[in-house]
Backbone as a chain_set.jsonl record, in Angstrom:
{"seq": "MDFSTPFSFPFIDPNWIKKSAIAGLISLIPIVGTFYLLGWCLEITRQIIKGETVLIPETDFGRFIIRGLKAVVVTFVYILPMFLFYIPIFIGSFVITSDSNDAAATAIMVISSCSSIFATVYSILFAFLIPVTLGHFIATMRKLVQDFNLAKYFL", "coords": {"N": [[-46.771, -18.447, -36.197], [-44.584, -18.657, -38.705], [-44.712, -18.623, -42.302], [-42.747, -17.29, -43.901], [-40.613, -18.052, -44.139], [-39.616, -20.029, -45.058], [-38.605, -19.888, -47.691], [-37.22, -17.359, -47.131], [-35.407, -18.296, -45.56], [-32.461, -19.233, -46.794], [-31.652, -16.935, -47.318], [-30.744, -15.43, -45.434], [-28.22, -16.082, -44.554], [-25.206, -15.081, -45.729], [-23.476, -16.576, -46.74], [-24.648, -17.634, -48.931], [-24.769, -19.229, -51.402], [-22.571, -19.955, -52.052], [-22.612, -22.529, -50.547], [-25.023, -23.374, -50.677], [-24.113, -24.48, -53.966], [-22.337, -26.184, -53.3], [-22.538, -28.639, -51.731], [-24.735, -28.656, -53.865], [-23.427, -30.129, -55.589], [-22.273, -32.059, -54.34], [-24.166, -33.625, -53.913], [-24.978, -34.851, -56.189], [-22.959, -36.918, -56.077], [-23.219, -40.217, -56.438], [-25.212, -42.109, -54.671], [-23.741, -42.371, -52.401], [-24.232, -39.605, -52.125], [-26.816, -38.684, -51.848], [-27.469, -39.782, -49.951], [-25.711, -38.126, -48.315], [-27.198, -34.877, -49.022], [-29.015, -35.547, -47.471], [-29.432, -35.685, -45.2], [-28.525, -33.261, -44.62], [-30.617, -31.789, -45.913], [-31.713, -32.563, -43.405], [-30.716, -31.895, -40.905], [-31.342, -28.676, -41.413], [-33.827, -28.988, -41.283], [-33.459, -29.777, -38.502], [-32.548, -27.365, -37.321], [-34.408, -25.375, -37.473], [-36.541, -27.436, -35.982], [-35.765, -27.14, -33.184], [-35.581, -24.409, -32.626], [-33.666, -22.478, -33.282], [-31.688, -20.156, -35.124], [-32.144, -20.529, -38.733], [-30.328, -21.799, -40.906], [-28.255, -22.316, -43.479], [-26.381, -25.045, -44.008], [-22.807, -26.279, -42.779], [-20.177, -27.353, -44.638], [-19.843, -30.419, -43.793], [-19.16, -33.351, -44.481], [-18.794, -36.294, -43.336], [-20.218, -35.996, -40.762], [-23.179, -35.778, -42.297], [-23.985, -37.633, -44.055], [-23.673, -39.678, -42.524], [-25.679, -39.047, -40.807], [-27.72, -38.92, -42.928], [-28.009, -41.445, -43.907], [-28.779, -42.975, -41.44], [-31.65, -41.985, -41.482], [-32.437, -42.851, -43.936], [-32.209, -45.587, -42.877], [-33.878, -45.876, -40.836], [-36.18, -45.384, -42.905], [-36.524, -47.416, -44.118], [-37.049, -49.075, -42.185], [-40.269, -48.67, -41.337], [-40.808, -48.875, -43.95], [-40.537, -52.117, -44.385], [-43.106, -53.568, -44.251], [-44.761, -52.885, -45.634], [-43.736, -54.417, -47.962], [-44.316, -57.392, -47.032], [-47.458, -57.672, -48.049], [-46.846, -57.748, -50.815], [-45.865, -60.087, -51.22], [-48.216, -62.136, -51.622], [-49.108, -61.176, -54.018], [-47.015, -61.749, -56.116], [-46.638, -64.321, -55.36], [-48.969, -65.043, -56.118], [-48.956, -64.629, -58.754], [-47.533, -65.948, -59.849], [-48.086, -68.359, -59.558], [-50.659, -67.915, -61.117], [-49.941, -68.141, -63.593], [-48.762, -71.024, -63.855], [-50.916, -72.548, -63.102], [-53.276, -74.116, -64.538], [-56.497, -74.134, -63.528], [-59.514, -72.74, -63.24], [-61.414, -71.873, -61.526], [-58.614, -71.518, -58.664], [-57.222, -69.246, -59.894], [-58.947, -67.854, -60.014], [-59.115, -67.2, -57.288], [-56.322, -66.271, -56.408], [-56.255, -64.465, -57.585], [-57.852, -62.017, -56.359], [-57.106, -62.844, -53.593], [-55.058, -61.322, -54.425], [-55.502, -59.135, -55.32], [-56.616, -57.816, -52.531], [-54.416, -57.558, -51.462], [-53.13, -55.904, -52.841], [-54.752, -53.509, -52.045], [-54.502, -53.035, -49.913], [-51.598, -52.66, -49.223], [-51.806, -50.289, -50.697], [-53.231, -48.387, -49.312], [-51.51, -48.991, -47.055], [-49.343, -47.747, -48.331], [-49.756, -44.86, -48.429], [-50.438, -43.792, -45.602], [-47.7, -44.687, -44.731], [-46.784, -42.629, -46.21], [-47.393, -40.262, -45.224], [-46.791, -40.667, -42.735], [-43.997, -40.885, -42.253], [-42.538, -38.671, -42.526], [-43.328, -37.57, -40.346], [-41.621, -38.84, -38.792], [-39.003, -38.806, -39.44], [-38.809, -36.117, -38.64], [-38.945, -37.155, -35.831], [-36.355, -38.523, -35.204], [-34.697, -37.024, -36.195], [-34.89, -34.66, -34.283], [-34.346, -36.18, -31.493], [-32.628, -37.547, -31.669], [-29.723, -36.442, -30.937], [-30.199, -36.543, -27.851], [-30.555, -39.057, -27.458], [-28.169, -40.533, -28.454], [-26.642, -39.591, -25.984], [-27.441, -40.669, -24.329], [-26.951, -42.923, -24.657], [-24.116, -43.054, -24.72], [-22.758, -43.143, -27.041], [-21.399, -40.838, -28.403], [-19.0, -40.518, -29.123], [-18.917, -42.623, -31.582], [-21.132, -40.972, -32.934], [-21.564, -38.185, -32.692]], "CA": [[-45.521, -19.789, -37.301], [-44.173, -17.865, -39.912], [-44.937, -19.083, -43.325], [-42.368, -16.768, -44.966], [-39.493, -18.65, -43.306], [-38.919, -21.673, -45.517], [-38.681, -19.04, -49.041], [-36.552, -16.426, -46.825], [-33.616, -18.421, -44.963], [-31.107, -19.486, -47.981], [-30.533, -15.864, -48.341], [-30.03, -14.437, -44.325], [-26.504, -16.573, -44.531], [-23.721, -14.195, -47.02], [-22.741, -17.396, -48.263], [-25.877, -18.869, -49.249], [-24.945, -19.681, -53.356], [-21.342, -21.102, -52.177], [-22.899, -23.525, -49.436], [-25.681, -24.392, -51.435], [-23.467, -25.187, -54.913], [-21.424, -27.17, -52.671], [-24.176, -29.236, -51.689], [-25.84, -29.687, -55.165], [-22.265, -30.543, -56.311], [-21.612, -32.974, -53.425], [-25.641, -34.19, -54.063], [-24.684, -35.158, -58.179], [-22.013, -38.441, -56.553], [-24.125, -41.304, -57.226], [-25.441, -42.95, -54.095], [-23.914, -40.946, -50.751], [-24.153, -37.915, -52.382], [-28.134, -38.519, -51.775], [-27.176, -39.714, -48.304], [-25.281, -36.271, -47.874], [-28.235, -34.148, -49.572], [-30.787, -36.054, -46.864], [-28.417, -35.722, -43.976], [-28.197, -32.055, -44.431], [-31.757, -31.448, -45.243], [-32.33, -32.874, -41.643], [-29.564, -30.533, -40.065], [-31.914, -27.444, -41.514], [-35.296, -29.273, -40.143], [-33.107, -30.063, -36.888], [-32.789, -26.161, -36.907], [-36.513, -25.287, -37.231], [-37.429, -28.125, -34.626], [-35.162, -26.552, -32.174], [-36.4, -22.691, -32.311], [-32.524, -22.101, -33.851], [-31.583, -19.328, -36.226], [-32.203, -21.296, -40.044], [-28.897, -21.456, -41.856], [-27.596, -23.044, -44.496], [-24.934, -26.034, -42.459], [-21.447, -25.704, -43.394], [-20.353, -28.541, -45.529], [-19.718, -31.451, -42.641], [-19.095, -34.606, -45.329], [-19.107, -37.439, -42.838], [-21.726, -36.406, -40.041], [-24.715, -36.149, -43.566], [-23.738, -38.713, -44.73], [-24.023, -41.018, -42.031], [-27.36, -39.013, -40.616], [-28.64, -39.022, -44.08], [-28.052, -42.632, -44.127], [-29.401, -43.477, -40.433], [-32.257, -41.806, -42.479], [-32.757, -44.411, -44.851], [-32.312, -46.895, -42.221], [-35.437, -45.472, -39.751], [-37.558, -45.308, -43.639], [-36.447, -48.644, -45.007], [-37.791, -50.102, -41.395], [-41.119, -48.461, -41.9], [-41.317, -50.067, -45.341], [-40.898, -52.758, -44.911], [-43.995, -54.038, -43.782], [-45.405, -53.013, -47.402], [-43.42, -56.204, -48.655], [-45.653, -58.108, -46.743], [-48.413, -56.921, -49.111], [-46.317, -57.27, -52.276], [-45.569, -61.72, -51.339], [-49.09, -62.661, -52.049], [-48.861, -60.591, -55.387], [-45.66, -62.457, -56.956], [-46.61, -65.624, -55.397], [-50.212, -65.769, -57.287], [-48.704, -64.404, -60.157], [-46.33, -67.456, -60.502], [-49.166, -69.695, -59.334], [-52.104, -68.368, -62.264], [-49.514, -68.562, -64.489], [-48.63, -71.977, -64.029], [-52.543, -73.868, -63.008], [-54.706, -73.815, -65.558], [-57.74, -73.683, -62.829], [-60.463, -71.044, -62.754], [-60.959, -71.57, -59.549], [-57.596, -71.397, -57.827], [-56.831, -68.572, -60.421], [-60.138, -66.802, -59.212], [-58.889, -66.981, -55.497], [-55.383, -66.262, -56.461], [-56.712, -62.798, -58.322], [-59.001, -62.176, -55.222], [-56.084, -62.226, -52.622], [-53.321, -60.194, -54.601], [-56.694, -57.826, -55.231], [-56.719, -57.543, -51.106], [-52.763, -57.582, -50.837], [-52.492, -54.911, -53.28], [-55.472, -52.764, -51.635], [-53.577, -52.986, -48.089], [-50.186, -51.959, -49.159], [-51.891, -48.865, -51.335], [-53.19, -48.166, -48.118], [-50.299, -48.402, -46.352], [-48.041, -46.58, -48.547], [-50.48, -43.587, -48.339], [-50.401, -43.764, -44.193], [-46.375, -44.417, -45.183], [-46.413, -40.436, -46.783], [-47.891, -38.835, -43.739], [-45.896, -41.064, -41.289], [-42.122, -40.945, -42.764], [-41.565, -37.161, -42.022], [-43.267, -37.029, -38.743], [-40.764, -40.207, -37.392], [-37.895, -38.399, -39.308], [-38.994, -35.212, -37.023], [-39.086, -37.335, -33.897], [-35.645, -39.077, -35.084], [-33.711, -35.681, -35.688], [-34.991, -33.667, -32.936], [-34.318, -36.615, -30.363], [-30.943, -38.297, -32.224], [-28.255, -35.813, -29.883], [-30.518, -36.971, -26.533], [-30.296, -40.8, -27.997], [-26.748, -40.697, -28.298], [-26.389, -38.891, -24.795], [-28.57, -41.369, -23.17], [-26.53, -44.458, -24.221], [-22.841, -42.766, -23.782], [-22.151, -43.509, -28.122], [-21.087, -39.161, -28.615], [-17.613, -40.734, -29.815], [-19.38, -42.414, -33.025], [-22.615, -40.556, -33.524], [-21.503, -36.957, -33.63]], "C": [[-45.37, -18.889, -38.429], [-44.072, -18.244, -41.032], [-44.458, -18.628, -44.419], [-40.73, -17.64, -45.348], [-38.491, -19.515, -44.025], [-38.523, -20.956, -46.945], [-37.315, -18.433, -47.997], [-35.153, -17.085, -46.153], [-32.457, -18.545, -45.444], [-30.96, -17.852, -47.746], [-30.342, -14.925, -47.035], [-28.222, -14.534, -44.74], [-25.559, -15.602, -45.556], [-23.263, -14.648, -47.638], [-23.271, -18.415, -48.478], [-25.561, -19.488, -50.582], [-23.022, -20.828, -52.787], [-22.014, -22.141, -50.927], [-24.289, -24.412, -50.126], [-25.494, -24.969, -52.659], [-22.789, -25.964, -54.536], [-22.714, -28.625, -52.573], [-25.04, -30.027, -52.524], [-24.302, -30.412, -55.949], [-21.597, -32.218, -55.772], [-23.255, -34.111, -53.52], [-25.154, -35.117, -55.664], [-23.551, -36.932, -57.941], [-22.946, -39.133, -55.903], [-24.352, -41.791, -55.353], [-25.484, -41.986, -52.677], [-23.48, -39.663, -51.334], [-25.675, -37.512, -51.896], [-28.233, -38.746, -50.008], [-26.537, -38.552, -47.502], [-26.698, -35.501, -48.169], [-29.395, -34.597, -47.752], [-29.958, -35.264, -45.613], [-28.323, -34.018, -43.697], [-29.599, -31.255, -44.786], [-32.132, -31.455, -43.845], [-31.587, -32.111, -41.053], [-30.664, -29.321, -40.573], [-33.279, -27.812, -40.959], [-34.267, -29.84, -38.613], [-33.161, -28.2, -36.68], [-34.209, -25.804, -36.143], [-36.96, -26.256, -35.845], [-37.182, -27.781, -33.402], [-35.521, -25.341, -32.058], [-35.003, -22.191, -32.771], [-32.518, -21.542, -34.796], [-31.352, -20.049, -37.651], [-30.774, -20.761, -40.395], [-28.796, -22.265, -42.262], [-26.64, -23.941, -43.724], [-23.889, -25.466, -43.567], [-21.176, -27.295, -43.928], [-19.53, -29.177, -44.072], [-19.532, -33.243, -43.183], [-19.982, -35.553, -44.151], [-20.384, -37.393, -41.67], [-23.108, -36.294, -40.986], [-24.77, -36.88, -43.724], [-24.585, -40.097, -43.313], [-25.611, -40.333, -41.327], [-28.413, -38.948, -41.65], [-29.052, -40.51, -44.296], [-28.864, -43.872, -42.421], [-30.951, -43.464, -40.872], [-33.422, -42.745, -42.742], [-33.206, -45.805, -43.76], [-33.671, -47.165, -41.598], [-36.147, -45.948, -41.362], [-37.194, -46.82, -44.244], [-37.647, -49.264, -43.7], [-39.662, -49.809, -41.348], [-41.634, -48.911, -42.884], [-41.389, -51.092, -46.164], [-41.523, -53.9, -44.794], [-44.784, -54.025, -45.359], [-45.134, -54.661, -47.832], [-44.18, -57.435, -48.588], [-46.805, -58.307, -47.371], [-47.792, -57.366, -50.486], [-45.991, -59.463, -52.261], [-46.605, -62.37, -52.124], [-49.258, -62.072, -53.869], [-48.084, -61.353, -56.014], [-45.964, -64.248, -56.427], [-48.058, -66.224, -56.593], [-49.674, -65.319, -58.624], [-47.927, -65.453, -60.624], [-47.275, -68.439, -60.897], [-50.402, -69.554, -60.755], [-50.557, -68.722, -63.58], [-48.789, -70.093, -65.196], [-49.658, -72.994, -64.217], [-53.214, -72.816, -64.211], [-55.952, -74.053, -64.755], [-58.339, -72.358, -62.789], [-60.309, -70.326, -61.762], [-60.182, -70.936, -58.925], [-57.511, -69.99, -58.453], [-57.251, -67.276, -60.118], [-59.881, -66.043, -58.189], [-57.71, -66.542, -54.921], [-55.295, -64.674, -56.901], [-57.333, -62.151, -56.733], [-58.108, -61.823, -54.032], [-55.126, -61.257, -52.515], [-54.235, -58.983, -54.864], [-56.045, -57.213, -53.675], [-55.306, -56.979, -50.913], [-53.057, -55.647, -51.841], [-53.137, -53.574, -52.681], [-54.553, -52.168, -51.094], [-52.189, -52.49, -48.255], [-50.612, -50.346, -50.035], [-51.723, -48.036, -49.671], [-52.654, -47.633, -47.14], [-49.251, -47.498, -46.83], [-48.61, -44.532, -48.517], [-50.268, -43.302, -46.262], [-48.513, -43.281, -44.098], [-46.202, -42.664, -44.946], [-46.952, -39.966, -45.755], [-46.56, -39.74, -43.134], [-44.211, -40.732, -41.369], [-42.151, -39.172, -42.47], [-42.248, -36.902, -40.692], [-42.613, -38.027, -37.865], [-39.477, -39.217, -38.109], [-37.791, -36.976, -38.335], [-38.561, -35.624, -36.129], [-37.443, -37.425, -34.33], [-34.462, -37.553, -35.258], [-33.275, -34.596, -34.277], [-34.615, -34.824, -31.327], [-33.182, -37.225, -30.764], [-29.642, -37.739, -30.685], [-29.036, -36.335, -28.637], [-30.531, -38.665, -26.678], [-28.942, -41.073, -27.646], [-26.022, -40.331, -26.547], [-26.371, -39.615, -24.007], [-27.034, -42.65, -23.048], [-24.827, -43.819, -24.494], [-21.91, -43.014, -25.798], [-21.602, -42.003, -28.826], [-19.95, -39.803, -29.277], [-17.976, -41.075, -31.69], [-20.299, -42.267, -34.413], [-22.121, -38.901, -34.082], [-20.638, -36.154, -33.744]], "O": [[-46.385, -18.467, -38.982], [-42.855, -18.37, -41.167], [-44.88, -18.894, -45.544], [-40.054, -17.755, -46.37], [-37.289, -19.73, -43.869], [-37.872, -21.813, -47.542], [-36.302, -19.124, -48.101], [-34.055, -16.531, -46.201], [-31.449, -18.143, -44.862], [-29.843, -17.486, -48.109], [-29.885, -13.798, -47.221], [-27.376, -13.692, -45.041], [-25.557, -16.337, -46.544], [-22.702, -14.266, -48.665], [-22.921, -19.592, -48.394], [-26.289, -20.448, -50.832], [-22.609, -21.939, -53.119], [-20.986, -22.406, -50.304], [-24.513, -25.623, -50.105], [-26.276, -25.876, -52.944], [-22.399, -26.739, -55.409], [-23.438, -29.23, -53.364], [-25.67, -31.08, -52.418], [-24.405, -31.212, -56.879], [-20.911, -33.078, -56.324], [-23.228, -35.286, -53.153], [-25.207, -36.346, -55.612], [-23.327, -37.778, -58.807], [-23.471, -38.714, -54.871], [-23.267, -41.734, -54.774], [-26.349, -41.322, -52.106], [-22.559, -38.911, -51.014], [-25.923, -36.348, -51.581], [-28.839, -38.11, -49.145], [-26.799, -38.173, -46.36], [-27.431, -35.634, -47.189], [-30.259, -33.904, -47.216], [-30.185, -34.077, -45.377], [-28.053, -33.607, -42.569], [-29.848, -30.226, -44.158], [-32.729, -30.565, -43.24], [-32.323, -31.352, -40.424], [-30.912, -28.811, -39.481], [-33.856, -27.016, -40.218], [-34.929, -30.355, -37.712], [-33.909, -27.801, -35.787], [-34.76, -25.879, -35.044], [-37.595, -25.823, -34.883], [-38.005, -27.952, -32.503], [-35.939, -25.194, -30.91], [-35.096, -20.972, -32.623], [-33.213, -22.023, -35.691], [-30.146, -20.22, -37.826], [-30.271, -19.653, -40.212], [-29.163, -23.283, -41.674], [-26.111, -23.442, -42.731], [-23.943, -24.736, -44.557], [-21.9, -28.245, -43.63], [-18.749, -28.493, -43.411], [-19.733, -34.193, -42.426], [-21.202, -35.622, -44.0], [-21.256, -38.253, -41.548], [-24.143, -36.708, -40.463], [-25.915, -37.313, -43.596], [-25.514, -40.904, -43.294], [-26.606, -41.058, -41.335], [-29.627, -38.923, -41.447], [-30.15, -40.834, -44.749], [-29.262, -45.037, -42.421], [-31.613, -44.497, -40.768], [-34.486, -43.157, -42.28], [-34.109, -46.64, -43.826], [-34.385, -48.162, -41.699], [-36.777, -46.997, -41.225], [-38.054, -47.187, -45.045], [-38.744, -49.749, -43.974], [-40.35, -50.83, -41.327], [-42.784, -49.349, -42.895], [-41.747, -51.336, -47.316], [-41.036, -55.004, -45.039], [-45.236, -54.98, -45.99], [-45.868, -55.64, -47.966], [-44.567, -58.217, -49.456], [-47.239, -59.439, -47.155], [-48.617, -57.234, -51.39], [-45.941, -60.044, -53.346], [-46.306, -63.054, -53.103], [-49.549, -62.865, -54.765], [-48.795, -61.88, -56.87], [-45.545, -65.213, -57.065], [-48.178, -67.157, -57.387], [-50.171, -65.854, -59.615], [-47.761, -65.715, -61.816], [-47.395, -69.103, -61.926], [-50.927, -70.516, -61.315], [-50.552, -69.726, -64.292], [-48.434, -70.328, -66.351], [-49.622, -73.946, -64.997], [-53.461, -71.654, -64.534], [-56.825, -74.257, -65.599], [-57.883, -71.268, -62.446], [-59.796, -69.317, -61.278], [-60.54, -69.848, -58.473], [-57.739, -69.174, -57.56], [-56.678, -66.195, -59.983], [-60.133, -64.857, -57.98], [-57.546, -66.353, -53.716], [-54.41, -63.882, -56.577], [-56.311, -61.837, -56.122], [-58.228, -60.733, -53.473], [-54.575, -60.641, -51.602], [-53.78, -57.86, -54.646], [-55.176, -56.342, -53.634], [-55.123, -55.977, -50.221], [-53.118, -54.534, -51.316], [-52.437, -52.561, -52.683], [-53.907, -51.179, -51.44], [-51.679, -51.882, -47.313], [-49.829, -49.397, -49.998], [-50.801, -47.454, -49.099], [-52.849, -46.597, -46.505], [-48.514, -46.754, -46.182], [-47.997, -43.466, -48.568], [-49.802, -42.195, -45.991], [-48.033, -42.225, -43.685], [-45.779, -41.889, -44.088], [-46.688, -38.773, -45.608], [-45.415, -39.292, -43.184], [-43.479, -40.373, -40.446], [-41.054, -38.851, -42.012], [-41.765, -36.052, -39.945], [-42.817, -38.175, -36.66], [-38.793, -38.746, -37.201], [-36.914, -36.785, -37.493], [-37.828, -34.952, -35.403], [-36.864, -36.426, -33.902], [-33.594, -37.246, -34.44], [-32.309, -34.113, -33.685], [-34.629, -34.307, -30.209], [-32.56, -37.515, -29.743], [-29.027, -38.402, -29.85], [-28.106, -36.841, -28.008], [-30.505, -39.332, -25.644], [-28.61, -41.752, -26.675], [-24.996, -40.863, -26.123], [-25.621, -39.588, -23.032], [-26.391, -43.071, -22.086], [-24.179, -44.849, -24.311], [-20.682, -43.042, -25.87], [-21.365, -42.149, -30.025], [-20.023, -39.454, -30.456], [-17.648, -40.408, -32.671], [-20.412, -42.669, -35.571], [-22.192, -38.442, -35.222], [-20.756, -35.23, -34.549]]}, "num_chains": 1, "name": "protein.A"}
């Protein structure tokens, strides 16, 4: 693997300044710009995964926004279990403020502490898992779309 490629690929394209400036300006659009930039970056990732010549992609507003939105949905599905760990913490904070029983407050604090430890462990696991998941998503997206004959909707 050539470790200099991530630092040198933008300069291969003679229009790299224009393409990067357009992507940067689009990324300034609230919410939509974030989806666009994520989809744009995933296109570069797809080129690397497929072993293609890595070039800065041309502006394709609709495709990159949809791809970025899909990536956000995939990320949200993986982050959803972490909310289950936070439910006891939120419920416990309301019960502790309304209940003056020391034994119940101690039990709720222990449960909340355990939940926060599990949430921390899951978030660390999530930090390592999501790049792999998004790489797999971008590498297999075209195959899934072709397998289910969804090309008119997603490509």
